C-alpha positions in Angstrom: 23.9 145.4 42.3 23.2 142.4 40.1 24.7 142.3 36.6 22.4 141.7 33.6 22.3 142.2 29.8 20.0 144.5 28.0 17.4 141.9 27.2 17.1 140.9 30.8 17.0 144.6 31.9 14.1 145.3 29.6 12.3 142.2 30.8 12.8 143.4 34.4 11.3 146.8 33.6 8.2 145.1 32.1 7.8 142.9 35.2 8.2 145.9 37.4 5.7 148.0 35.5 3.1 145.2 35.3 3.4 144.5 39.1 3.0 148.2 39.9 0.1 149.0 37.6 -2.6 146.6 36.5 -3.4 148.9 33.6 -0.1 147.9 31.9 -0.9 145.4 29.1 1.6 143.6 26.8 0.5 142.7 23.2 2.2 141.6 20.1 3.2 138.7 17.9 4.5 135.7 20.0 5.0 137.8 23.2 3.0 135.3 25.3 3.4 131.6 25.0 6.7 131.9 23.0 8.0 134.8 25.2 9.1 136.9 22.2 11.5 136.2 19.4 14.4 137.6 21.6 12.8 136.3 24.8 12.4 139.8 26.1 8.9 139.0 27.4 10.0 135.8 29.2 7.9 134.9 32.2 5.3 137.6 31.7 2.5 135.4 30.4 3.0 132.7 33.0 2.8 135.4 35.8 0.1 137.7 34.5 -2.0 135.5 32.2 -3.3 135.9 28.7 -5.6 138.8 29.7 -2.6 141.1 30.3 -0.1 139.4 27.9 -1.9 139.1 24.6 -0.6 137.1 21.6 -1.8 138.9 18.4 -2.0 137.9 14.8 0.8 139.0 12.5 -0.8 142.4 11.8 1.2 145.4 12.8 -1.5 147.9 12.0 -3.9 145.9 14.1 -1.5 145.7 17.0 -0.9 149.4 17.1 -4.5 150.3 16.4 -5.7 148.1 19.3 -3.1 149.6 21.5 -4.3 153.1 20.7 -7.9 152.1 21.6 -6.7 150.6 24.9 -4.7 153.7 25.7 -7.6 156.1 25.0 -9.8 154.1 27.3 -7.5 154.1 30.3 -5.0 151.2 29.9 -1.2 151.6 29.4 -0.4 149.2 26.5 3.1 148.2 25.6 3.0 146.7 22.1 5.9 144.9 20.5 6.6 144.9 16.8 8.8 141.8 16.2 11.3 143.7 14.0 11.4 147.4 13.3 11.5 146.7 9.6 7.8 145.7 9.9 6.6 148.7 11.8 5.8 150.6 8.6 2.6 148.7 8.4 1.6 150.3 11.7 3.0 153.8 11.0 -0.2 155.1 9.6 -1.9 154.3 13.0 0.9 156.0 14.9 1.1 159.1 12.7 -2.6 159.7 12.0 -4.0 158.8 15.4 -1.6 158.2 18.3 0.6 161.2 17.5 -2.4 163.6 16.8 -5.1 162.8 19.4 -3.8 165.1 22.1 -3.7 168.0 19.6 -6.9 167.0 17.9 -8.8 167.0 21.2 -7.0 170.0 22.6 -5.5 167.9 25.4 -8.7 166.2 26.3 -7.4 162.8 25.2 -3.9 161.4 25.6 -2.5 158.2 24.3 -0.1 156.6 26.9 1.2 153.7 24.8 4.7 152.4 24.1 5.7 150.7 20.9 8.8 148.5 21.4 10.7 147.3 18.4 14.2 145.7 18.0 16.1 147.7 15.4 19.4 147.9 13.6 21.9 145.3 12.2 24.7 143.3 13.6 23.1 139.9 14.1 23.3 138.6 10.5 19.5 138.8 10.0 17.8 138.6 6.7 16.2 141.5 4.7 13.7 143.8 6.6 15.2 142.7 9.9 18.1 145.2 10.2 16.7 148.6 9.4 17.4 151.8 11.3 14.5 154.1 10.4 14.4 156.2 13.6 14.5 159.5 11.7 11.0 158.8 10.5 9.6 158.8 14.0 11.9 161.7 15.2 10.4 163.7 12.3 6.8 163.0 13.4 5.3 165.6 15.8 3.4 164.1 18.8 5.7 161.1 19.2 8.6 160.6 21.6 11.5 158.4 20.5 13.8 156.7 23.0 16.9 154.5 22.2 18.8 153.0 25.1 22.5 152.0 24.9 22.9 149.6 27.7 21.1 147.5 30.4 20.9 150.1 33.1 19.5 153.0 31.0 17.3 150.5 29.0 15.4 149.6 32.2 15.2 153.1 33.5 14.0 154.6 30.2 11.4 151.9 29.5 9.8 152.5 32.9 9.7 156.3 32.1 8.2 155.6 28.7 5.4 153.4 30.2 4.6 156.1 32.7 4.5 158.9 30.1 1.1 160.3 29.1 2.0 160.4 25.4 3.0 157.8 22.8 6.6 156.7 23.0 8.6 154.8 20.4 11.1 152.6 22.2 13.7 151.3 19.8 15.9 148.5 21.1 19.3 148.0 19.5 19.2 144.2 19.1 22.9 143.9 18.4 23.6 144.7 22.1 20.7 142.7 23.6 23.3 140.2 25.0 26.6 141.8 24.0 27.6 142.9 27.5 26.4 142.9 31.1 26.1 145.9 33.4 25.2 146.5 37.0 21.5 147.3 37.4 20.3 148.6 40.8 17.8 146.5 42.7 15.9 149.6 43.6 13.7 150.8 40.8 15.4 153.5 38.7 13.7 155.9 36.3 15.5 158.3 33.9 13.8 161.4 32.5 12.9 161.3 28.8 14.6 163.9 26.6 17.9 164.1 28.6 21.2 163.0 27.1 24.0 161.5 29.1 27.7 162.4 29.0 29.2 159.0 28.8 32.8 160.2 28.8 34.1 163.7 29.7 36.8 165.1 27.4 38.1 168.4 26.0 39.4 167.8 22.4 36.5 166.5 20.4 32.8 165.6 20.9 31.4 162.2 19.7 27.6 162.2 19.5 25.8 158.9 19.2 23.1 156.6 20.5 22.1 152.9 20.7 24.5 150.3 19.4 26.7 152.9 17.7 27.8 154.0 21.2 30.1 151.0 21.1 31.9 152.4 18.1 32.2 155.8 19.8 33.5 154.3 23.1 36.0 152.1 21.2 37.3 155.1 19.1 37.7 157.2 22.3 39.8 154.4 23.9 42.0 154.1 20.7 42.5 157.9 20.5 43.4 158.2 24.1 46.6 156.3 23.2 47.3 159.3 20.8 46.7 161.9 23.6 43.3 162.8 22.1 40.7 163.4 24.8 37.2 162.6 23.5 33.9 163.7 25.1 31.0 161.3 24.3 27.3 162.2 24.4 24.8 159.4 24.5 21.6 160.9 23.2 19.2 158.3 24.7 16.2 160.3 23.4 16.0 161.6 19.8 12.6 163.3 20.3 12.8 165.4 22.3 16.4 166.0 21.5 18.6 167.4 24.3 20.3 170.1 22.2 21.5 172.0 25.3 23.9 169.2 26.3 25.2 169.0 22.7 25.8 172.7 22.4 27.5 173.0 25.8 29.9 170.2 24.8 30.7 171.9 21.4 31.4 175.2 23.1 34.1 173.3 25.1 35.7 171.1 22.4 35.0 173.0 19.2 34.9 169.8 17.1 32.4 167.0 16.6 31.7 163.7 15.0 28.1 162.3 14.8 27.8 158.5 14.6 24.7 156.4 13.7 23.9 153.2 11.8 21.0 154.6 9.8 21.6 155.9 6.3 23.2 159.3 6.0 20.8 161.4 4.0 18.2 163.1 6.2 19.4 161.1 9.1 19.4 162.2 12.8 23.0 163.3 12.3 22.0 165.9 9.7 19.6 167.5 12.2 22.2 167.5 15.0 24.7 169.3 12.7 22.1 171.8 11.6 21.3 172.7 15.2 25.0 173.0 16.1 25.4 175.3 13.1 22.4 177.4 14.3 23.5 177.6 17.9 27.3 177.2 18.1 28.8 177.9 14.7 31.3 180.4 16.0 32.6 177.9 18.5 33.5 175.3 15.8 37.2 174.9 15.0 36.6 172.5 12.1 33.7 171.1 10.0 31.6 168.4 11.6 31.9 164.9 10.3 29.3 162.1 10.1 30.1 158.4 10.4 26.9 156.6 9.3 25.4 153.8 7.3 25.2 154.2 3.6 22.3 155.3 1.4 21.6 151.8 0.4 19.4 149.0 1.6 21.0 147.2 4.6 23.3 144.6 3.1 23.2 140.8 3.5 25.4 138.8 5.9 28.8 138.9 4.2 28.8 142.7 3.8 27.2 143.7 7.1 30.5 144.6 8.9 31.4 147.1 6.1 28.1 148.9 6.5 27.9 149.4 10.2 30.1 152.2 11.8 32.9 150.9 13.9 35.6 152.3 16.1 38.2 152.5 13.3 35.9 154.6 11.1 35.1 156.9 14.0 38.7 157.3 14.9 39.6 158.1 11.3 37.0 160.8 11.2 38.3 162.3 14.4 41.9 162.3 13.1 40.8 164.1 10.0 39.1 166.8 12.0 42.0 167.3 14.3 44.4 167.5 11.3 42.2 170.2 9.6 43.0 172.8 12.2 46.5 171.6 13.0 45.8 169.7 16.2 48.1 166.9 17.2 46.8 163.4 16.8 
């Protein structure tokens, strides 16, 4: 199997989807001639032409509004918002129309569109280029929200999102676009939406994360293994729908949990996960659940970025605290 980074894997998925189905249309700012700010749409315009790869004005509401119209009339648009910090301008279109049309028409009309957006920090970008606002979309009924954590699942999840009959938000953790390579099968691979992955099997404590924060979880697990702590790691992959069954089954085994995400803490995805654990598995818990998250502040500028983003040391510290609470060895 060839090895590739996440940016190349997403590009591969777009090529595969466009080759398979002529209804798949790409649109967004600079996606055509300039091949995207992160070069994720590289080669698409040259291969498929400007009727299927459409450079738009800098107008997020217009990009998403046009995509909704395309989807309603039979196309499968994949619209790119250049940075997730600018997708607020299109949120009204997503919430008021894309998310509601199936219900509004009692299932007569669906909106099979994908909104791609690079999100999160870690690349020393300026203001409005490093936000993690996934909780807004996870809170919106009628939308699906997918966040890959590596090249292989990025390709498989994007193909599933494009094939889905409903609107899907596909958030791309840009800090890991080119951070590492992974084997990606030559044969097309599709993963179901709404299913988490157990990235590491363990018995002492459950680490729950997604996107770029999976790197902090994996690093913490490696460090704690040297202290005879066996971590289980759940990669959520989909925040809406959320695979609560996989989470609960793990909690019943380990009795302890840490939730990790880069987004601000208050009303973040971690809070919902903890609430559901308390509802479904409270009596299995051996210690309070901890969160390792970003702070309730705007994302900081360059020099402070590393203090804001969760890392392996912060996650390991939270795990040790939990293990100490009930007297477990660390």
